[in-house]
N, C-alpha and C positions, 0 to 999 in steps of 0.2 A: 355200248357201241364202244368206238374208239375213246370216247370222251371221257371216259373216267379208265385206260388203262395206262399204267405210265412204264413209258420204254415199252409196251407191249404185254404189262403186265398187271394183274389185280393186286392192290395192296390192303392189307387188310389191318384194322388195329384191334387187339384182343383186351378187354376188358372187363371188371368186375364188380356188380355194384351188390347191394340188399334192398329188397322190396318189404316194407312192413306190410303185411293182409289182415285184414278184417276178422277179429277178434271172435271166430266161432272157434267152437271146440274140435269140428271137421278138419280143420284146416288146421289146429294147434298139435293135431296127431300127427299130421306129414312135417310140419314143418314151426319145429317149438320156439318158443321165444327165447330170447338170449335170459340172463339170469347177472344180478347184481349183486351189492354186498345189501339191496333193499330188499332181494328177494326176485323171483320171475318175473319180466316184463309182463306186460299187459299184450301184444300182438306178436303172432306168428310172423317170423322173417323169412322169407325165398331167397334163398344167394341165386346169387343170376349170372350166368357168364355170356358176354357176347362179344362178336366178332363185325366190328365195323369194314366197309369200305370207304376207303380213306380220299378218294376224291367224289365217289356219291352221297354218300352218310347213310348208304341204306345197310340196315345190318342182314343176316345172315338169321337161319332161324334160330333162337336162343337156348343155351340149355340150361339147365336149373337142377334145384336141391335144396337141402334141407343146409342150414349152417349151423345148426345146433341140433345138440339129441344124438341118438341111436343109428339115424341113416344119412351121418353129415358125409357132405362132400368138400372139395377144395377148389380152387382157382387152378392150378395148375389140370386137375382131374378134369374140369369142366373144358377147358383149354384145350387138355388132349382129345376130348369129342369134336368141338368147335374145329378143329385143324381139320379131321377127318372130313368135311361137309366143304372145304373150299377146294374152289378149284384147283389143280394138283399145278405146279408152276406159278403160284399166290409167293408174293411178300408178306409177311408175315412181323408187324412193330408189335414190342411191349416192352413194359418198364422191367423192373427189377424184381419183381414177383415173379416174373417167366421164366428170368433166364436162369432156369434149372434144368439139368442133364433130361428129364424126363418130356419134359414142352420140347425141347432142341429137338430130342431126338424121332417124337412123335410127330413134327415139324419136316424134318427128314425123312422119315416112313411116306409120309403123303406127300414128298417132293417137292415140298416150299422150304425158302431160304428166308431165315428171319435175320432183324436188326435188335437184339434185347440188350438193353442196361443189365449188367451184371451186378449182382452185390461183392462188393470187395474182398469176402469170402470166398466166394465163387471163383472169383479171378485170380485169388490165390492157390487154388486148388489147382486151378489150369496151369497157372502160370511159374507158380513155385513165388520163393521171396521176389520180394523189389517189386511185386505186382502195381504197388502203389506210382510209379513210376513212367510215363508218356512213353509210349510202344504203340508199332502196329504189327503184329507178329502171327502168322500161323502155327497156328495149334491142332495137337488132336486131343480131343478130350474125352477120354477113358470112365466107362460108369463105374461108381465105388460101390461099396458091401451096402450103404446107405440109401443110396439108391434104387439098388436090386432090393432092397425091405421093402422100401414105399412101392415099389413098380417091379413087382416081378417078372413080368411077361417080357422084361428087357433082356436080352442077351448075356448071359457073362461076359461076354469077350466083348460086348458093344463098345464101339468108338465113333466120335462124332470130327469131323476134317473141319478147320474154319478158320476165323479170324480172330483175334480179340484187340482191339484199339482202345488204349487209356489214353486220356486225356488228361493231366495231372493238375494244370490250371484250375482253380478255383471258379466258378461263377455262383454265385449268392451263396457263398460258402459249400455248396457241394461239389464233389466232382464226377 
């Protein structure tokens, strides 16, 4: 109903997490455990991607995959799949891990607006030098060769129009 709309739109937050599964051979094959300096860990790990409605708290059907092994997935890949499941015209919030071309492109393709934090390196790619200074700027973000290598379905000439807002005042030691 209207009580879960923000200015007439649904708002979703993207997030990813891992779940330790029961240590049975069948699950270990599909979801290999992590490794560390002491060898293989005990439990298989499921990598889970979620999109939660911010106002109701309800999650859409999750996306999952392996975090390790031959069939590994990424939070970005799971986010792209989640974006396709959301109602067109939604607003999507995400942390710096989702502030990459492939996820923003997928959101645009699915008719969503996004508010994502960007890593400083991403902001510099988009804005050039001086990206650390406070600003609010209209931008055109072009797909890079590296983006196309990891997500070849994005067209070579792909661009995204948007805004980048940078606040250079530190809050808790971070911008």
